[in-house]
Backbone as CSV, one residue per row, in Angstrom:
resi,resn,N_x,N_y,N_z,CA_x,CA_y,CA_z,C_x,C_y,C_z
1,ALA,301.714,118.968,212.546,300.486,119.471,213.171,300.862,120.156,214.480
2,PRO,300.135,121.179,214.862,300.453,121.870,216.124,300.256,120.971,217.331
3,LYS,301.075,121.159,218.334,300.914,120.445,219.596,299.631,120.916,220.284
4,PRO,298.826,119.992,220.828,297.655,120.430,221.592,298.075,121.380,222.714
5,ALA,297.355,122.468,222.847,297.765,123.523,223.778,297.750,123.069,225.232
6,ASN,296.930,122.079,225.566,296.784,121.664,226.958,297.655,120.465,227.318
7,LEU,298.596,120.085,226.464,299.490,118.972,226.760,300.912,119.455,227.000
8,THR,301.618,118.738,227.865,303.056,118.941,227.980,303.719,118.286,226.771
9,PHE,304.994,118.568,226.569,305.705,117.925,225.477,305.797,116.413,225.705
10,THR,305.937,115.993,226.950,305.982,114.561,227.259,304.671,113.887,226.866
11,GLN,303.547,114.489,227.220,302.252,113.933,226.837,302.073,113.923,225.326
12,ALA,302.479,115.021,224.697,302.299,115.144,223.251,303.102,114.091,222.496
13,ALA,304.248,113.682,223.053,305.085,112.691,222.378,304.384,111.345,222.250
14,ALA,303.395,111.078,223.097,302.692,109.792,223.061,301.581,109.758,222.017
15,VAL,301.222,110.897,221.473,300.025,110.977,220.636,300.204,110.441,219.211
16,PRO,301.244,110.808,218.469,301.252,110.489,217.031,301.124,109.013,216.689
17,ILE,301.911,108.140,217.299,301.855,106.727,216.931,300.637,106.041,217.553
18,SER,300.553,106.045,218.874,299.474,105.314,219.546,298.111,105.927,219.271
19,GLY,298.018,107.249,219.337,296.741,107.908,219.099,296.238,107.715,217.682
20,SER,297.128,107.877,216.708,296.729,107.695,215.307,296.318,106.259,215.028
21,THR,297.046,105.306,215.592,296.698,103.897,215.383,295.319,103.588,215.945
22,ALA,295.042,104.062,217.148,293.728,103.835,217.752,292.623,104.480,216.922
23,LEU,292.852,105.707,216.477,291.846,106.416,215.687,291.557,105.694,214.381
24,GLN,292.598,105.305,213.674,292.390,104.628,212.392,291.742,103.260,212.575
25,GLY,292.095,102.565,213.660,291.480,101.271,213.912,289.994,101.371,214.192
26,LEU,289.613,102.361,214.973,288.205,102.502,215.358,287.367,103.185,214.282
27,ARG,287.828,104.327,213.821,287.018,105.130,212.905,287.102,104.633,211.464
28,ASP,288.333,104.430,210.973,288.507,104.118,209.556,288.273,102.635,209.250
29,ARG,288.873,101.747,210.041,288.724,100.319,209.784,287.511,99.735,210.500
30,GLY,287.241,100.226,211.695,286.123,99.686,212.465,284.782,100.331,212.168
31,GLY,284.801,101.569,211.676,283.548,102.273,211.383,282.681,102.500,212.606
32,VAL,283.307,102.770,213.744,282.564,102.921,214.996,281.574,104.074,214.903
33,GLU,280.352,103.813,215.364,279.294,104.818,215.383,278.715,104.931,216.789
34,ALA,278.048,106.035,217.036,277.411,106.258,218.333,276.415,105.139,218.618
35,GLY,276.409,104.685,219.867,275.471,103.662,220.289,275.953,102.240,220.108
36,GLN,277.100,102.052,219.471,277.616,100.705,219.276,278.352,100.206,220.518
37,ASP,278.496,98.890,220.595,279.272,98.265,221.660,280.653,97.924,221.120
38,VAL,281.684,98.435,221.793,283.062,98.263,221.342,283.858,97.551,222.433
39,LEU,284.633,96.544,222.033,285.539,95.837,222.935,286.971,96.197,222.559
40,VAL,287.729,96.697,223.535,289.137,97.028,223.311,289.977,96.027,224.101
41,ILE,290.711,95.187,223.384,291.581,94.195,224.025,292.970,94.801,224.125
42,GLY,293.516,94.797,225.343,294.769,95.518,225.590,294.476,96.967,225.916
43,ALA,293.411,97.182,226.688,292.896,98.534,226.920,293.813,99.419,227.747
44,ALA,294.785,98.830,228.437,295.689,99.628,229.266,296.995,99.952,228.560
45,GLY,297.183,99.448,227.353,298.411,99.698,226.619,298.401,101.034,225.911
46,GLY,299.443,101.285,225.144,299.562,102.569,224.453,298.403,102.832,223.509
47,VAL,298.182,101.927,222.556,297.071,102.091,221.612,295.742,101.923,222.330
48,GLY,295.652,100.919,223.196,294.391,100.642,223.880,293.897,101.780,224.742
49,SER,294.816,102.466,225.429,294.389,103.559,226.309,293.812,104.725,225.503
50,PHE,294.347,104.954,224.302,293.736,105.952,223.419,292.414,105.432,222.864
51,ALA,292.360,104.139,222.524,291.166,103.576,221.902,289.951,103.666,222.818
52,VAL,290.135,103.399,224.101,289.010,103.501,225.041,288.436,104.913,225.004
53,GLN,289.298,105.901,225.054,288.841,107.294,225.092,288.235,107.737,223.764
54,ILE,288.851,107.333,222.657,288.343,107.731,221.341,286.993,107.075,221.076
55,ALA,286.849,105.805,221.441,285.568,105.133,221.241,284.463,105.834,222.028
56,ARG,284.768,106.249,223.251,283.794,107.009,224.037,283.464,108.331,223.360
57,ALA,284.494,109.000,222.848,284.276,110.287,222.178,283.414,110.125,220.924
58,LEU,283.478,108.948,220.298,282.661,108.673,219.115,281.251,108.222,219.485
59,GLY,280.985,108.103,220.789,279.633,107.784,221.250,279.362,106.324,221.502
60,ALA,280.404,105.505,221.543,280.221,104.066,221.749,280.190,103.713,223.226
61,ARG,279.627,102.538,223.524,279.743,101.928,224.847,280.984,101.048,224.816
62,VAL,281.875,101.235,225.785,283.201,100.629,225.697,283.435,99.631,226.826
63,THR,283.901,98.448,226.438,284.390,97.449,227.382,285.880,97.279,227.135
64,GLY,286.669,97.357,228.199,288.110,97.215,228.072,288.574,95.914,228.704
65,VAL,289.507,95.236,228.031,290.104,94.012,228.552,291.537,94.325,228.965
66,CYS,291.894,93.969,230.210,293.238,94.243,230.709,293.526,93.315,231.883
67,GLY,294.736,93.422,232.432,295.101,92.645,233.606,294.579,93.282,234.873
68,PRO,294.665,92.565,235.983,294.069,93.045,237.237,294.696,94.326,237.776
69,THR,295.955,94.564,237.505,296.600,95.765,238.043,296.274,97.020,237.255
70,LYS,295.634,96.861,236.100,295.355,98.025,235.244,293.871,98.389,235.189
71,ALA,293.053,97.673,235.936,291.610,97.892,235.855,291.223,99.310,236.244
72,ASP,291.827,99.839,237.299,291.495,101.197,237.731,291.839,102.216,236.661
73,LEU,292.988,102.041,236.020,293.373,102.951,234.941,292.345,102.938,233.828
74,VAL,291.941,101.747,233.394,290.992,101.640,232.280,289.650,102.263,232.647
75,CYS,289.247,102.140,233.907,288.019,102.811,234.364,288.151,104.318,234.264
76,THR,289.300,104.845,234.701,289.478,106.301,234.653,289.560,106.819,233.224
77,LEU,289.934,105.955,232.286,289.964,106.351,230.876,288.561,106.476,230.291
78,GLY,287.572,105.907,230.986,286.191,106.057,230.534,285.494,104.788,230.105
79,ALA,286.109,103.633,230.331,285.443,102.384,229.961,284.170,102.195,230.777
80,ASP,283.115,101.757,230.124,281.862,101.468,230.820,281.975,100.193,231.631
81,ARG,282.837,99.298,231.188,283.023,98.012,231.855,284.451,97.563,231.622
82,VAL,285.027,96.869,232.612,286.386,96.344,232.496,286.360,94.847,232.750
83,ILE,287.017,94.087,231.872,287.141,92.638,232.023,288.589,92.311,232.372
84,ASP,288.774,91.635,233.482,290.085,91.151,233.896,290.310,89.807,233.202
85,TYR,291.235,89.774,232.249,291.398,88.571,231.445,291.925,87.379,232.241
86,THR,292.439,87.625,233.442,292.902,86.509,234.269,291.745,85.818,234.991
87,ARG,290.570,86.449,235.012,289.432,85.887,235.741,288.205,85.670,234.863
88,GLU,288.098,86.405,233.767,286.923,86.312,232.907,287.353,86.084,231.465
89,ASP,286.497,85.410,230.706,286.743,85.167,229.283,285.648,85.849,228.482
90,PHE,286.006,86.932,227.822,284.980,87.695,227.079,284.331,86.848,225.990
91,ALA,285.041,85.857,225.473,284.505,85.040,224.390,283.424,84.077,224.866
92,ARG,283.333,83.849,226.170,282.339,82.912,226.704,281.118,83.623,227.263
93,GLU,281.074,84.912,227.153,279.930,85.676,227.636,278.867,85.782,226.546
94,ASP,277.670,86.187,226.957,276.581,86.371,225.995,276.731,87.669,225.200
95,GLN,277.466,88.616,225.732,277.635,89.914,225.077,278.321,89.750,223.724
96,ARG,277.760,90.405,222.705,278.369,90.439,221.378,278.660,91.889,221.023
97,TYR,279.791,92.110,220.406,280.273,93.465,220.172,280.198,93.823,218.694
98,ASP,279.848,95.085,218.440,279.794,95.580,217.063,281.196,95.738,216.483
99,VAL,282.132,96.163,217.331,283.526,96.333,216.902,284.433,95.792,218.001
100,ILE,285.414,94.990,217.608,286.467,94.544,218.510,287.790,95.069,217.971
101,LEU,288.514,95.786,218.806,289.855,96.252,218.459,290.840,95.437,219.285
102,ASP,291.606,94.579,218.617,292.529,93.687,219.318,293.945,94.217,219.179
103,THR,294.486,94.731,220.284,295.856,95.235,220.276,296.810,94.293,221.000
104,ALA,296.278,93.180,221.534,297.099,92.300,222.363,297.805,91.218,221.553
105,GLY,297.189,90.767,220.468,297.897,89.966,219.502,298.146,88.506,219.788
106,ASN,297.351,87.852,220.639,297.624,86.435,220.877,296.388,85.563,220.961
107,ARG,295.225,86.094,220.626,294.004,85.291,220.706,293.626,84.764,219.320
108,PRO,293.189,83.492,219.255,292.808,82.922,217.957,291.634,83.678,217.338
109,LEU,291.591,83.698,216.013,290.490,84.362,215.307,289.147,83.778,215.720
110,SER,289.087,82.462,215.941,287.808,81.829,216.282,287.249,82.383,217.590
111,ARG,288.113,82.640,218.578,287.649,83.198,219.851,287.184,84.629,219.673
112,LEU,287.915,85.397,218.908,287.527,86.788,218.673,286.196,86.850,217.937
113,ARG,286.027,86.013,216.938,284.795,86.024,216.152,283.595,85.601,216.989
114,SER,283.813,84.717,217.984,282.692,84.269,218.808,282.134,85.393,219.666
115,ALA,282.931,86.435,219.931,282.454,87.579,220.712,281.941,88.704,219.824
116,LEU,282.028,88.519,218.520,281.657,89.556,217.561,280.213,89.372,217.116
117,ALA,279.499,90.479,216.952,278.134,90.424,216.424,278.154,89.806,215.023
118,PRO,277.003,89.237,214.579,276.973,88.553,213.279,277.487,89.399,212.113
119,ARG,277.290,90.701,212.195,277.810,91.587,211.145,278.798,92.607,211.729
120,GLY,279.463,92.197,212.789,280.415,93.079,213.441,281.755,93.139,212.717
121,THR,282.635,93.980,213.242,283.944,94.198,212.631,285.044,93.935,213.640
122,LEU,286.007,93.108,213.251,287.199,92.845,214.041,288.370,93.571,213.394
123,VAL,289.071,94.369,214.187,290.264,95.059,213.695,291.468,94.535,214.479
124,ILE,292.429,93.986,213.752,293.641,93.443,214.361,294.763,94.453,214.148
125,VAL,295.308,94.953,215.250,296.321,96.004,215.177,297.710,95.382,215.206
126,GLY,298.479,95.641,214.163,299.880,95.234,214.133,300.077,93.736,214.107
127,GLY,301.352,93.333,214.131,301.709,91.922,214.175,301.990,91.499,215.597
128,GLU,302.296,90.241,215.762,302.616,89.732,217.079,303.744,88.726,216.953
129,ARG,304.241,88.279,218.081,305.332,87.313,218.055,304.859,85.981,217.492
130,GLY,305.807,85.205,216.999,305.476,83.884,216.483,305.198,83.932,215.005
131,GLY,304.866,82.790,214.481,304.599,82.709,213.062,305.831,82.259,212.307
132,ARG,305.872,80.983,211.978,307.070,80.430,211.357,307.366,81.044,210.000
133,TRP,306.319,81.284,209.223,306.522,81.755,207.855,306.228,83.232,207.679
134,LEU,305.325,83.757,208.464,304.842,85.118,208.202,305.308,86.120,209.250
135,GLY,306.205,85.710,210.132,306.833,86.642,211.067,305.892,87.383,211.983
136,GLY,304.821,86.727,212.423,303.921,87.357,213.377,302.702,88.014,212.772
137,THR,302.557,87.949,211.444,301.369,88.538,210.807,300.379,87.453,210.387
138,ASP,300.522,86.255,210.956,299.684,85.119,210.559,298.194,85.427,210.672
139,ARG,297.799,85.954,211.826,296.368,86.205,212.031,295.856,87.242,211.045
140,GLN,296.653,88.240,210.748,296.218,89.260,209.802,295.978,88.667,208.420
141,VAL,296.887,87.824,207.984,296.737,87.194,206.669,295.527,86.273,206.660
142,ARG,295.367,85.476,207.714,294.207,84.582,207.788,292.905,85.361,207.834
143,ALA,292.913,86.494,208.534,291.709,87.336,208.579,291.351,87.860,207.194
144,LEU,292.350,88.305,206.448,292.107,88.794,205.085,291.536,87.704,204.195
145,LEU,292.064,86.486,204.321,291.605,85.385,203.483,290.203,84.935,203.853
146,LEU,289.872,84.982,205.137,288.577,84.504,205.602,287.462,85.514,205.412
147,SER,287.779,86.786,205.526,286.763,87.840,205.556,285.765,87.793,204.393
148,PRO,286.181,87.522,203.137,285.199,87.510,202.038,284.152,86.413,202.154
149,PHE,284.386,85.416,203.000,283.498,84.265,203.057,282.600,84.254,204.287
150,VAL,282.681,85.286,205.123,281.849,85.362,206.319,281.152,86.719,206.361
151,ARG,280.073,86.796,207.145,279.342,88.064,207.247,280.093,89.089,208.076
152,GLN,280.884,88.622,209.016,281.686,89.528,209.831,282.820,90.106,208.991
153,ARG,283.215,91.332,209.340,284.324,91.980,208.633,285.590,91.813,209.480
154,LEU,286.602,91.213,208.918,287.863,90.941,209.613,288.949,91.765,208.945
155,ARG,289.457,92.765,209.655,290.314,93.755,209.017,291.620,93.963,209.789
156,PRO,292.737,93.702,209.138,294.025,94.054,209.752,294.277,95.547,209.613
157,LEU,295.141,96.067,210.462,295.474,97.491,210.401,296.977,97.678,210.467
158,ALA,297.486,98.376,209.486,298.858,98.888,209.536,298.717,100.401,209.463
159,ALA,298.851,101.062,210.587,298.547,102.488,210.669,299.543,103.326,209.865
160,ALA,299.046,104.442,209.365,299.871,105.412,208.635,299.846,106.734,209.393
161,GLN,300.844,107.549,209.198,300.894,108.863,209.844,300.287,109.905,208.906
162,ARG,299.197,110.538,209.369,298.492,111.505,208.533,298.206,112.770,209.334
163,ARG,298.477,113.893,208.715,298.284,115.174,209.399,296.827,115.360,209.833
164,GLU,295.882,114.955,208.971,294.472,115.161,209.312,294.080,114.382,210.561
165,ASP,294.696,113.237,210.784,294.404,112.477,212.003,294.956,113.187,213.233
166,LEU,296.157,113.746,213.105,296.730,114.486,214.227,295.871,115.703,214.574
167,LEU,295.327,116.362,213.571,294.460,117.509,213.828,293.155,117.071,214.500
168,PHE,292.618,115.923,214.076,291.410,115.381,214.697,291.677,115.062,216.171
169,LEU,292.815,114.416,216.435,293.191,114.097,217.817,293.420,115.360,218.627
170,LYS,294.036,116.367,218.014,294.266,117.647,218.692,292.942,118.243,219.172
171,ASP,291.914,118.184,218.323,290.608,118.720,218.708,290.012,117.932,219.879
172,LEU,290.126,116.600,219.833,289.600,115.784,220.928,290.329,116.080,222.231
173,ILE,291.650,116.228,222.138,292.463,116.482,223.333,292.145,117.851,223.918
174,GLU,292.064,118.855,223.076,291.791,120.204,223.578,290.362,120.342,224.090
175,ALA,289.477,119.439,223.651,288.103,119.430,224.162,287.992,118.639,225.460
176,GLY,289.107,118.054,225.919,289.101,117.297,227.154,288.552,115.892,227.033
177,LYS,288.404,115.391,225.799,287.841,114.053,225.604,288.896,112.956,225.573
178,VAL,290.148,113.327,225.325,291.248,112.365,225.261,292.450,112.965,225.980
179,THR,293.088,112.162,226.833,294.311,112.571,227.526,295.305,111.415,227.478
180,PRO,296.528,111.633,227.005,297.510,110.550,226.996,297.769,110.035,228.405
181,ALA,297.824,108.708,228.544,298.133,108.079,229.831,299.613,107.722,229.838
182,ILE,300.395,108.436,230.623,301.838,108.224,230.671,302.179,107.320,231.852
183,ASP,302.753,106.171,231.565,303.145,105.232,232.617,304.344,105.779,233.380
184,ARG,305.430,106.042,232.698,306.627,106.621,233.308,307.506,107.169,232.193
185,THR,308.491,107.960,232.563,309.428,108.508,231.585,310.838,108.069,231.947
186,TYR,311.706,108.037,230.938,313.101,107.632,231.108,314.011,108.646,230.436
187,PRO,315.162,108.923,231.024,316.170,109.700,230.288,316.719,108.853,229.145
188,LEU,317.270,109.511,228.133,317.744,108.796,226.953,318.780,107.731,227.311
189,ALA,319.594,107.990,228.301,320.627,107.023,228.688,320.032,105.711,229.190
190,GLN,318.757,105.728,229.581,318.096,104.514,230.076,317.081,103.966,229.060
191,ALA,317.302,104.257,227.793,316.378,103.796,226.754,316.243,102.276,226.760
192,GLY,317.349,101.575,227.037,317.287,100.117,227.096,316.335,99.637,228.170
193,ASP,316.362,100.290,229.331,315.442,99.937,230.413,313.996,100.176,229.998
194,ALA,313.772,101.249,229.260,312.417,101.563,228.802,311.892,100.475,227.866
195,ILE,312.745,100.015,226.941,312.325,98.974,225.997,312.045,97.674,226.750
196,ARG,312.893,97.344,227.727,312.653,96.116,228.493,311.344,96.205,229.285
197,HIS,311.048,97.370,229.828,309.776,97.581,230.542,308.601,97.356,229.594
198,LEU,308.723,97.860,228.377,307.676,97.706,227.376,307.521,96.239,226.964
199,GLU,308.639,95.583,226.698,308.579,94.188,226.250,308.009,93.260,227.320
200,ALA,308.176,93.629,228.583,307.635,92.815,229.668,306.130,93.001,229.843
201,GLY,305.535,93.873,229.052,304.097,94.070,229.093,303.612,94.981,230.202
202,HIS,304.501,95.758,230.791,304.116,96.618,231.917,303.631,97.992,231.492
203,ALA,304.052,98.454,230.357,303.762,99.849,229.970,302.286,100.051,229.680
């Protein structure tokens, strides 16, 4: 797909994986529609930062969950509200969300479901650490098994690379509705440092 005309090559490099994952989680698996309330957990991360912007572009009201040092970033991305997970627990609030996109990977299904509307949709992005038998995909498997027996839709996501999604993102980017948030760049010789920065949860 063509590079968006208003992006640098550095910005464009962030789009295919994170942008496509966010788009597929919200639009394809989450079915986000205008006027819905969407919660993005991990809103300052790679997928989350795209998800906040894409959900807004789809017409949703967006709440982002992140750490205290990333709240300003999530606000500038367009979140209507930001929850600092070190001080607030979204699962204990009265607010119920039509769609929850969980990119952080460590909250129990029961807590996520308690914040979900009775017929809402939970989308779990990727695997996470842990899991003796299933290598970090435990919650995804449990969500699949539980979903047929509850009114809420519990959907795991393993994103695929599709040209039509890149073209959709290109249109959003060129319309000024989505901009990649670049934390920092590294020369190839420092790739190890970049991975360690990512694994420490800073990116």
